[in-house]
C-alpha positions in Angstrom: -16.6 24.1 -5.1 -16.4 24.8 -1.5 -14.7 28.1 -1.6 -17.5 29.5 -3.5 -20.3 27.6 -2.5 -22.6 28.6 0.3 -23.4 24.9 1.3 -21.4 22.2 2.6 -19.8 20.2 -0.2 -18.6 16.6 0.3 -15.5 15.3 -1.2 -17.1 11.5 -2.4 -14.2 10.7 -4.6 -11.5 12.8 -5.8 -8.2 11.3 -7.6 -6.0 12.8 -5.1 -8.3 12.1 -2.0 -11.1 9.6 -0.6 -11.8 10.7 3.2 -15.4 9.5 3.1 -14.1 6.1 2.6 -11.2 6.4 5.2 -13.8 7.6 8.1 -16.1 4.2 7.1 -12.7 2.1 7.0 -11.7 3.8 10.7 -15.4 3.3 12.1 -14.5 -0.2 10.7 -11.4 -0.4 12.6 -13.0 1.0 15.6 -15.8 -1.8 15.6 -13.1 -4.8 15.3 -10.4 -3.9 17.1 -11.9 -2.0 20.2 -9.8 1.0 19.7 -7.8 3.3 16.6 -4.8 4.8 18.4 -1.7 2.5 18.4 -2.8 0.3 15.7 -0.8 -0.4 12.8 -2.1 -0.6 9.5 -0.1 -1.4 6.5 -1.1 -0.1 2.8 0.0 -2.6 -0.4 -0.4 -1.5 -3.8 -0.7 1.9 -5.6 0.6 4.1 -2.9 -0.2 7.2 -5.4 -3.7 6.8 -5.3 -6.4 8.6 -3.1 -7.2 5.9 -0.8 -3.6 5.9 0.0 -3.4 9.4 0.7 -6.7 10.0 2.8 -5.4 6.4 4.8 -2.1 8.3 5.5 -4.3 11.4 6.8 -6.6 9.9 8.4 -4.0 6.9 10.6 -1.1 9.9 11.2 -4.1 12.3 12.5 -5.6 9.7 14.9 -2.0 8.0 16.5 -2.5 5.2 14.3 0.9 3.7 12.9 0.7 3.6 9.1 3.4 1.6 6.8 2.5 2.1 2.9 4.2 -0.5 0.6 4.6 0.2 -2.7 7.0 -0.1 -5.3 9.4 3.3 -6.3 7.4 4.4 -9.7 3.9 4.8 -7.5 4.9 5.8 -4.0 2.7 8.3 -2.1 2.7 12.1 -3.2 5.3 13.7 -1.3 3.4 16.8 -0.3 1.5 14.2 1.3 3.8 12.2 2.9 5.4 15.4 4.4 2.1 16.8 5.4 1.5 13.1 7.3 5.0 13.1 8.9 4.1 16.2 10.6 0.6 14.7 12.0 2.1 11.4 12.8 4.8 13.9 15.1 2.1 15.8 16.8 -0.5 11.9 17.1 2.7 10.5 18.3 3.1 7.7 15.5 5.3 6.3 12.6 4.7 7.1 9.2 7.1 4.5 7.1 6.6 4.5 2.9 8.7 1.6 1.8 9.2 -0.3 -1.5 9.6 -4.0 0.6 5.8 -5.6 1.2 7.1 -7.6 4.2 8.9 -4.7 5.8 5.5 -2.9 5.7 3.5 -5.5 6.7 5.1 -7.0 9.6 3.4 -6.8 13.2 0.5 -4.9 11.4 -2.9 -5.1 13.1 -4.8 -4.5 9.6 -3.9 -5.2 5.9 -5.3 -2.8 3.7 -5.5 -2.8 -0.5 -7.3 -1.2 -3.4 -7.5 -1.6 -6.6 -4.5 -2.1 -9.1 -6.7 -0.3 -11.6 -8.1 3.0 -10.6 -11.0 4.8 -12.4 -8.6 7.1 -14.0 -6.0 4.7 -15.0 -6.4 3.8 -19.0 -7.2 0.2 -19.7 -3.9 0.0 -21.9 -2.3 0.4 -19.0 -3.1 -2.8 -17.0 -0.8 -5.8 -17.9 2.3 -2.6 -16.6 0.6 -2.3 -13.5 -0.1 -5.7 -12.8 4.0 -6.5 -13.6 4.4 -3.9 -11.5 2.1 -4.2 -7.8 2.3 -8.4 -8.4 4.8 -8.2 -5.6 2.4 -6.1 -3.4 -0.2 -8.6 -3.4 -2.1 -9.8 -0.5 -1.7 -13.5 -0.2 -1.5 -15.8 2.6 2.5 -15.8 2.5 2.6 -11.9 2.9 -0.4 -12.4 5.7 1.8 -14.6 7.8 3.9 -11.3 8.8 0.8 -9.8 10.3 -0.1 -10.0 13.4 -2.1 -13.6 13.9 -5.2 -11.8 14.4 -4.8 -8.7 11.8 -7.8 -7.8 9.7 -8.1 -7.4 6.1 -9.4 -4.7 4.4 -10.1 -3.6 0.7 -12.6 -0.4 0.2 -14.0 -2.2 -3.1 -14.6 -3.6 -5.9 -12.0 -6.4 -5.7 -10.1 -8.3 -8.2 -9.6 -11.9 -6.8 -6.0 -13.1 -7.8 -5.1 -9.4 -8.1 -4.6 -7.4 -5.6 -5.2 -10.3 -3.2 -5.8 -13.9 -3.4 -9.8 -15.2 -3.1 -8.6 -17.4 0.2 -7.7 -13.8 1.6 -10.8 -11.7 0.3 -12.9 -14.4 1.5 -11.1 -16.0 4.4 -12.1 -15.4 8.3 -9.8 -12.4 8.6 -11.9 -10.3 5.9 -13.9 -7.7 6.7 -14.9 -5.7 3.7 -18.3 -6.4 3.5 -18.9 -5.1 6.9 -16.2 -2.3 5.7 -18.8 -1.4 2.8 -21.9 -1.5 5.2 -20.0 1.4 7.3 -19.9 3.3 4.1 -23.7 4.1 4.6 -23.4 4.8 8.5 -20.6 7.4 8.3 -22.0 9.3 4.9 -25.6 9.7 7.2 -23.4 11.0 10.1 -21.3 13.5 7.7 -24.6 14.5 6.4 -26.5 15.0 9.7 -23.3 16.7 11.0 -23.1 19.2 8.1 -26.8 19.9 8.5 -26.3 20.8 11.9 -28.1 18.0 13.5 -25.1 16.4 15.8 
């Protein structure tokens, strides 16, 4: 669409990427942590999804360490991992993709997860996906491996008891509602920038 359009085209969400969400996420991290470069973000769950891919791109471009903890069957796309490995070299950060959730979250500043049932996933796959991703659920035991002041993020909607427990998403480390509010502000900034107002 962008190639043939005479006006800017915004990727609001595709199966492959979710860049507008990640801009809001990065804004939220900057607000909460005061910086981006040098921080470590750990993503847990479905590695082969739009949020994971865009997080990998955003973090590695900005010098943030990122680790993806995901089962072997749902690792990030190879081409995205290769591209982000190059970004990481250029920005001086580390990209780790592992099937070990504890290794992924170790010493992380930010813990991030997303729904196990993305919009394009058929409902009849839910039981198998719950079984596959349960070892990657963000819960109190897993959070103990992150830094004590780590923040928790989920781009929402979220299902308590699935990708994270209620005590995590409703707890003091959760910033999910500030993250959701920042979608409004970052989208305004994107549109103003594309209109040449900034």
